[in-house]
Structure formats: structure tokens, C-alpha cells
N, C-alpha and C positions, 0 to 999 in steps of 0.2 A: 619725774620731772622734778627737777629743784624748783622750788617757790622763790623768790628775793621776795623779803619782807621790807617794811619801813626801815628796821637794823641794816639792811644793804645802805639803802637811800644816807642813813646817816652814817655809817662808815664812809662812804665816797663823799661827802662833805668835808668829814672829818681829814681826811686824806688829802683832799683841795686845800685845806686850812691849812693843815701842817707843813705841806710840802710847798705851799704858794710861793712863787719867785724863784721856786730850783730848777734846774734845767739839765736835761741828760749831759752828761760829760763830754765840754769841749762842742756843743751845739746850741741852739736855740730851741729845741724841743720841750715843752713842759716836762717836767717828770711825772706828772700825773699820767700820760702818756703810758711809761713804762708800766706805773703800778693798772692799769685798766687794762693792760696787752697781759698781764700777769694774770691779773682775775680773770678774765675770758679764757684762758687755757685752763684756768681751773675748771671752771665751769663746763667747756667741751670735752674734760678727760671724765665727768660727772662728779666733780666736789660738791660740797654741800654749802649751805649757806654760810657757817662758819669759816670753813676753806675759803671761800670766795672773799669774805670780809679778812680775813686775814692776809688773802693776797692783795687785798687794797691797802695794807697796812703794814706790808712785811718789813718795808725798810724805814715804818717812823720812827721807833726806839732809838736804831741806829744812827739815823741823820739827824733825827727833830728831836733831842730831851733825855736819850739815855732809859735809866731805868725808871721816873718819874713819868716818861713817856708812856713805859708798859705798864706801867701801875695805873695810869689813866684810861690806856685801853680795856685794862682786865676789869675796871671800876664799870665802865663802859659797854663794852662787849661781852665779857665774861672769859673765864677761865680758859675754855677751849681756845679761842682764837689770839687770847694772850700766851699761852704756852705753844703757837706754831710760831706767831712773832718773835718770840725767845728763840725757838728755834732755828730761824732764819736769820739769827743776829751772828753775826763774825766779830764783832766788837764794841765795848762799853766804854771803850777810852774815848777820852777828847785830847790832844790829838790822837787820833788813830794810829795803832802799833803799825809798825813797818806792814806791806802789803804780803811780802811773803810770810811773815811768822801767823799773822791774821788767816792767811788763805789755808796755812797746813795745819794749823788747827780747826778749820773750819772741816776739813777734810775727814779728820779722825771723826768728828761729832755727826757728820755725814752719814756713817755707818751705823748711826744708833737711832736714827729719827723714826719715826711713827710715822704710820702709814698719810696722815694728812697733814705731818710737817715734809713729808718726802714728796707728796704731791705738789705742796705750794712752793718747797725750794727747788725743784726740779724744774718747775713754771716759772720762776724767776730767771734761773739759768738758761733755760730754753730762747726766753725774748733777749736776753742779753746776749747769748750767744750766736742767735739770728742776727743781732743788730752789726756784731762784729763779721759775720760772713758777707751780709747786706755791704756794708762798707766797704771792705776787701773787696767787692765785686765791682762797686761805684767807685772808688777811692784809690784803690790799692793799697802798698803797705804804710802810708801815711798814717792810715786808721790807726796804727800802733802806737802815735803820738800821744792818744790819750790817756794811756794806762801809767801806772805806776809802776809797772814791768815790763818786759820782753818778750817779744813773740813769743817766743820758746816758753818762757815762763805760765806767760798766759795760756797756750795751747797744753802744756803740760798739766796746768792746775783743771781746765776742763777735764783731760784724759782721767785723772785722778779721781773727779767728782761724778763721772760715770762709773767707776768701780767701786767707790763708795756707796752710788746710790743703789748699785745692783746689791752690795753686801746689807744693806738696808732694807730689802724686799724688790727693786728693780720696778719693772713694768711700761706699758705703752710710752708712758712719758721720757723716762729713762733712754728708751730703743730710739727717741726722738731727738734728745739730747746726743745721743752718741752720733747720729747719722750727720748732726749738725758741724759736730767736731769733726767730723770727717770729710765735710764740706768745706770747712776753714782750712783744712792741712791739706786738700787738694789744691786751694787758692795758694797756698803758700810754695805748693811744689814738694811737702811732704812725702 
């Protein structure tokens, strides 16, 4: 059984402050909900405290401060957490590079993830893919209007991630991601 210490509480506060006012793309949902969802998936999969903390912070460097933020995470939460956060980051540039370029680069990187980074990255993608599936079921194809890429490209990205995650070691979370991607494909009539 994983025991969560005051470090986890501190990470939760840190994530809340870092993402204060940020919303999920094209929604009124606080971004913190996504971070909590990813941490929950990590813990449900048997993740340790460092992995759960990294799940809470996995977007902090990419979205809220770049390498300076990553350095702060390393000072506050340690090398293990910072390494996972770095492994989950697909862009350090502001503004970000084009969507397709970032995603292609991340797919290649995903093939090399350590088990801890794979767990957190797969949990992140599960949470995101499930949001797509749920929204497709509830609002149909207008779901795709919130993306910087078309439906075919987004689905291809998730299919490629499943393959890359398998190359990195696979596991139950990768299996779950594949099932969700298949659900998206079915909703789209693929």
C-alpha cells in the first residue's frame, strides 16, 4: 500500500497554484481536475508517491514556466519527480512548436520511457483520451474543434502512442489506453 506523505499534499498545493485559473481546453473545467485524474490513475495502477506527485505536476513545466519551473520542481520534490515531469513534456518552447512536430517527437521519445515515466505518461494519455471518448458520445464530432489538429491526426497520434508505449514496456495502462482509442475509433465509424 502506498502511503502518501506531506510531500504529496505540498505537490497538490503546488499544482493548484501553478495552474490557478487554467481551464481544460474549450471548457470551464479547472485544469486541476485533469491533474487529479492522472494522479488517481497512477495510484490505482500501483504507482509510488514520486509517480503520484509527478502526475500532479506533469504539465507544470510545459505549461507554466519551462525549464525554470522544472528546476523548482527538482529542488522541491527531487530528481525522480523532475525526471518524470521532464519525460512527460513535449515542448519547452513558447510559443509551442506546431502540434504535429511536437507529437511526432514525443512518440519517438515515448519508446524510451522508464517504467515510472511510462506509468505517468500513459495515465495522462488515458485521462485525455477518455475525455475525447466521453465528449464524442455526448456532443459528437464538434469535440474535434478544440484541437489544433484534425480527428484523423489526433487518432493517429494516440494509435502511435500505444505502439510506442508497448515498445517501452507496455502494461495494463497501455492496454487500457488501447481500449479507449478503439472506443474513439468506433464512435468515429472507423
